[in-house]
Structures are given as C-alpha cells and as structure tokens.
GUGU-460388 format. One record per residue: residue in one letter; x negated, y negated, z of N, C-alpha, C in turn; residue number from 0. Coordinates in Angstrom, 3 decimals, padded with zeros to 6 digits. Layout:
<atoms>
ATOM A X Y Z X Y Z X Y Z NUM
...
</atoms>
This chain:
<atoms>
ATOM X 093.722 067.422 018.360 092.359 067.493 018.837 091.500 068.207 017.799 0
ATOM X 090.291 067.713 017.581 089.376 068.311 016.613 088.782 069.603 017.153 1
ATOM X 088.638 070.545 016.250 087.995 071.794 016.663 086.493 071.560 016.800 2
ATOM X 085.856 072.459 017.484 084.417 072.333 017.718 083.641 072.371 016.400 3
ATOM X 084.064 073.218 015.461 083.391 073.326 014.152 083.527 072.020 013.370 4
ATOM X 084.686 071.420 013.391 084.912 070.166 012.678 084.061 069.051 013.265 5
ATOM X 083.970 069.009 014.556 083.175 067.990 015.226 081.688 068.138 014.895 6
ATOM X 081.196 069.360 014.915 079.786 069.616 014.585 079.516 069.269 013.123 7
ATOM X 080.402 069.669 012.229 080.227 069.373 010.805 080.228 067.869 010.551 8
ATOM X 081.129 067.157 011.181 081.213 065.705 011.026 079.947 065.033 011.552 9
ATOM X 079.454 065.496 012.668 078.223 064.937 013.242 077.040 065.154 012.310 10
ATOM X 076.914 066.353 011.767 075.808 066.653 010.851 075.876 065.797 009.590 11
ATOM X 077.059 065.630 009.054 077.212 064.798 007.854 076.824 063.356 008.152 12
ATOM X 077.243 062.834 009.285 076.882 061.462 009.660 075.379 061.304 009.827 13
ATOM X 074.730 062.287 010.417 073.278 062.220 010.587 072.557 062.252 009.251 14
ATOM X 073.021 063.096 008.338 072.385 063.180 007.022 072.565 061.883 006.242 15
ATOM X 073.754 061.316 006.299 074.001 060.059 005.586 073.227 058.907 006.212 16
ATOM X 073.057 058.921 007.496 072.292 057.879 008.172 070.829 057.903 007.782 17
ATOM X 070.295 059.070 007.525 068.893 059.184 007.123 068.668 058.605 005.735 18
ATOM X 069.677 058.581 004.912 069.531 058.057 003.551 069.408 056.535 003.530 19
ATOM X 069.766 055.872 004.603 069.755 054.421 004.623 068.437 053.813 005.066 20
ATOM X 067.446 054.613 005.363 066.171 054.085 005.845 065.324 053.498 004.743 21
ATOM X 064.240 052.875 005.143 063.295 052.327 004.176 062.374 053.437 003.707 22
ATOM X 061.999 053.369 002.464 061.047 054.313 001.891 059.914 053.503 001.286 23
ATOM X 058.742 053.672 001.818 057.572 052.933 001.359 056.796 053.777 000.362 24
ATOM X 056.311 053.160 -000.723 055.500 053.933 -001.659 054.223 054.381 -000.961 25
ATOM X 053.746 055.541 -001.301 052.533 056.041 -000.671 051.539 056.423 -001.759 26
ATOM X 050.313 055.993 -001.577 049.262 056.269 -002.548 048.736 057.679 -002.342 27
ATOM X 048.395 058.326 -003.432 047.819 059.661 -003.333 046.350 059.563 -002.938 28
ATOM X 045.831 060.650 -002.423 044.437 060.699 -001.995 043.519 060.642 -003.214 29
ATOM X 042.446 059.892 -003.088 041.464 059.756 -004.161 040.352 060.773 -003.937 30
ATOM X 040.166 061.654 -004.901 039.088 062.637 -004.827 037.821 062.016 -005.408 31
ATOM X 036.685 062.185 -004.747 035.435 061.597 -005.256 035.121 061.988 -006.698 32
ATOM X 035.498 063.187 -007.106 035.216 063.639 -008.474 035.969 062.812 -009.515 33
ATOM X 037.075 062.214 -009.125 037.838 061.403 -010.071 037.011 060.232 -010.592 34
ATOM X 036.264 059.605 -009.725 035.500 058.427 -010.110 034.329 058.721 -011.013 35
ATOM X 033.782 059.918 -010.942 032.604 060.241 -011.754 032.942 060.364 -013.232 36
ATOM X 034.163 060.701 -013.557 034.558 060.876 -014.953 035.159 059.614 -015.560 37
ATOM X 035.223 058.532 -014.784 035.872 057.314 -015.264 034.861 056.228 -015.586 38
ATOM X 035.244 055.393 -016.536 034.431 054.226 -016.855 034.710 053.146 -015.815 39
ATOM X 033.890 052.104 -015.832 034.102 050.999 -014.892 035.464 050.346 -015.118 40
ATOM X 035.853 050.217 -016.368 037.154 049.610 -016.671 038.291 050.479 -016.139 41
ATOM X 038.192 051.785 -016.289 039.227 052.681 -015.775 039.300 052.606 -014.248 42
ATOM X 038.162 052.480 -013.605 038.146 052.339 -012.152 038.829 051.048 -011.723 43
ATOM X 038.602 049.972 -012.478 039.248 048.705 -012.155 040.769 048.803 -012.322 44
ATOM X 041.210 049.546 -013.338 042.651 049.742 -013.546 043.239 050.528 -012.376 45
ATOM X 042.535 051.559 -011.931 042.994 052.346 -010.773 043.054 051.484 -009.514 46
ATOM X 042.061 050.618 -009.351 042.037 049.728 -008.190 043.218 048.765 -008.236 47
ATOM X 043.518 048.227 -009.408 044.671 047.323 -009.551 045.977 048.059 -009.236 48
ATOM X 046.089 049.303 -009.665 047.298 050.092 -009.386 047.433 050.355 -007.885 49
ATOM X 046.328 050.649 -007.215 046.359 050.894 -005.771 046.731 049.614 -005.021 50
ATOM X 046.222 048.490 -005.472 046.577 047.218 -004.838 048.042 046.869 -005.082 51
ATOM X 048.570 047.294 -006.237 049.992 047.069 -006.525 050.857 047.875 -005.555 52
ATOM X 050.463 049.093 -005.267 051.198 049.910 -004.287 051.158 049.226 -002.927 53
ATOM X 049.991 048.695 -002.554 049.862 047.980 -001.283 050.812 046.779 -001.247 54
ATOM X 050.922 046.073 -002.366 051.824 044.919 -002.462 053.282 045.369 -002.343 55
ATOM X 053.638 046.485 -002.978 055.003 046.998 -002.894 055.384 047.340 -001.462 56
ATOM X 054.448 047.887 -000.707 054.722 048.227 000.685 055.144 046.974 001.450 57
ATOM X 054.409 045.886 001.238 054.759 044.629 001.889 056.100 044.085 001.432 58
ATOM X 056.394 044.223 000.140 057.670 043.751 -000.390 058.831 044.553 000.192 59
ATOM X 058.675 045.860 000.276 059.731 046.705 000.832 059.966 046.347 002.288 60
ATOM X 058.895 046.078 003.015 059.021 045.750 004.439 059.745 044.421 004.629 61
ATOM X 059.430 043.428 003.802 060.042 042.109 003.979 061.461 042.047 003.419 62
ATOM X 061.771 042.868 002.422 063.097 042.833 001.815 064.134 043.573 002.654 63
ATOM X 063.678 044.454 003.525 064.622 045.212 004.327 065.145 046.443 003.624 64
ATOM X 064.808 046.590 002.360 065.187 047.777 001.587 064.310 047.795 000.335 65
ATOM X 064.367 048.876 -000.401 063.595 048.958 -001.638 064.112 047.903 -002.610 66
ATOM X 063.207 047.197 -003.253 063.622 046.098 -004.119 064.353 046.574 -005.362 67
ATOM X 064.054 047.750 -005.852 064.719 048.234 -007.055 065.871 049.189 -006.757 68
ATOM X 066.129 049.435 -005.481 067.237 050.289 -005.099 066.954 051.771 -005.213 69
ATOM X 065.737 052.138 -005.614 065.393 053.547 -005.758 064.165 053.857 -004.934 70
ATOM X 064.051 055.107 -004.537 062.865 055.541 -003.815 061.730 055.763 -004.799 71
ATOM X 060.513 055.429 -004.413 059.372 055.763 -005.257 059.217 057.284 -005.322 72
ATOM X 058.447 057.779 -006.282 058.264 059.221 -006.423 057.596 059.818 -005.189 73
ATOM X 056.573 059.179 -004.692 055.925 059.607 -003.460 056.202 058.531 -002.433 74
ATOM X 056.741 058.919 -001.294 057.117 057.915 -000.328 056.945 058.421 001.095 75
ATOM X 056.984 057.484 001.996 056.953 057.786 003.421 057.954 056.876 004.101 76
ATOM X 058.594 057.374 005.123 059.512 056.518 005.869 058.764 055.714 006.919 77
ATOM X 057.497 056.031 007.148 056.699 055.302 008.133 055.764 054.348 007.406 78
ATOM X 055.910 053.070 007.678 055.073 052.085 007.008 053.598 052.312 007.337 79
ATOM X 053.309 052.721 008.568 051.909 052.930 008.952 051.265 054.010 008.088 80
ATOM X 052.004 055.073 007.746 051.459 056.119 006.870 051.184 055.563 005.477 81
ATOM X 052.119 054.778 004.959 051.960 054.206 003.628 050.783 053.228 003.598 82
ATOM X 050.659 052.376 004.628 049.531 051.438 004.700 048.202 052.180 004.763 83
ATOM X 048.143 053.195 005.598 046.904 053.965 005.773 046.487 054.630 004.456 84
ATOM X 047.444 055.222 003.739 047.141 055.888 002.479 046.664 054.887 001.420 85
ATOM X 047.317 053.726 001.357 046.926 052.709 000.370 045.528 052.171 000.663 86
ATOM X 045.250 051.880 001.927 043.917 051.370 002.286 042.826 052.403 002.034 87
ATOM X 043.119 053.659 002.300 042.129 054.722 002.057 041.843 054.860 000.564 88
ATOM X 042.881 054.779 -000.265 042.680 054.890 -001.713 041.895 053.689 -002.241 89
ATOM X 042.227 052.497 -001.771 041.506 051.297 -002.214 040.037 051.394 -001.822 90
ATOM X 039.765 051.793 -000.592 038.376 051.914 -000.131 037.614 052.958 -000.940 91
ATOM X 038.257 054.072 -001.263 037.593 055.124 -002.030 037.279 054.662 -003.453 92
ATOM X 038.211 053.950 -004.059 037.983 053.449 -005.423 036.896 052.386 -005.414 93
ATOM X 036.934 051.487 -004.431 035.876 050.475 -004.325 034.525 051.141 -004.117 94
ATOM X 034.482 052.215 -003.351 033.238 052.962 -003.159 032.746 053.569 -004.456 95
ATOM X 033.658 054.098 -005.266 033.286 054.667 -006.559 032.759 053.584 -007.491 96
ATOM X 033.370 052.414 -007.452 032.914 051.293 -008.281 031.502 050.889 -007.879 97
ATOM X 031.269 050.820 -006.585 029.945 050.449 -006.085 028.909 051.529 -006.420 98
ATOM X 029.264 052.784 -006.252 028.344 053.891 -006.550 027.965 053.909 -008.019 99
ATOM X 028.919 053.640 -008.884 028.641 053.623 -010.321 027.862 052.389 -010.737 100
ATOM X 027.803 051.399 -009.875 027.084 050.166 -010.211 027.832 049.290 -011.202 101
ATOM X 029.144 049.330 -011.115 029.954 048.520 -012.030 029.786 047.055 -011.692 102
ATOM X 029.761 046.189 -012.715 029.677 044.748 -012.447 030.918 044.282 -011.682 103
ATOM X 030.762 043.273 -010.857 031.870 042.794 -010.033 032.926 042.064 -010.828 104
ATOM X 032.589 041.446 -011.943 033.584 040.759 -012.763 033.886 041.591 -013.985 105
ATOM X 035.127 041.462 -014.462 035.563 042.253 -015.625 034.957 041.768 -016.911 106
</atoms>
C-alpha cells in the first residue's frame, strides 16, 4: 500500500505534468500611445503587420491543437480569449496611431 506522502507527491507530479500539455497562445503586449509618436508611418505599418501576425498565430495554434513549432511563445496565455483581446487591442491602438499621424492608407 502506498504511503500518504507518496500518494500526494505522485498526484502533484501528475498535475504539474498535465499543465504542460495545454495550448499556449501568443499574446500581444500593450501598446502605449507614446510609442506611436516617435515612429514613422512605415514603422507603424511594420508594427501593425507584426500585431496581425500574432493574431494569425493565435488562430493557427487553435486549429492545430498545439503550438505549430512545438515551443511556447515568449509571452503567452493559456486562455485564447485573453490572447485575442490583447491582439485586437494592440491592432486597434496601432491603427489609431496611424490615423492620428495622418499616414497614407497605402504603402
């Protein structure tokens, strides 16, 4: 018969290993309004493309059932809703900065 300590230790190890098998969605960092004032229109467009790429990765991770490259992104969330919300907020903030600066719509 297993001792109580062995049973508790085994349970904890199983729980920790089970948490490692979840999905990890990339999460966009918050866009500070001051960031856009120091950037050119081209730099803002590059930032917007990067934010849209993160949004695309979130969808890819969700449809693949796991991270496509087998590694967790540097910043991640286990909740897709958090990752979606962060990506949409960053995209909206960058688009707002582009509009405020009066950048042309085409590159």
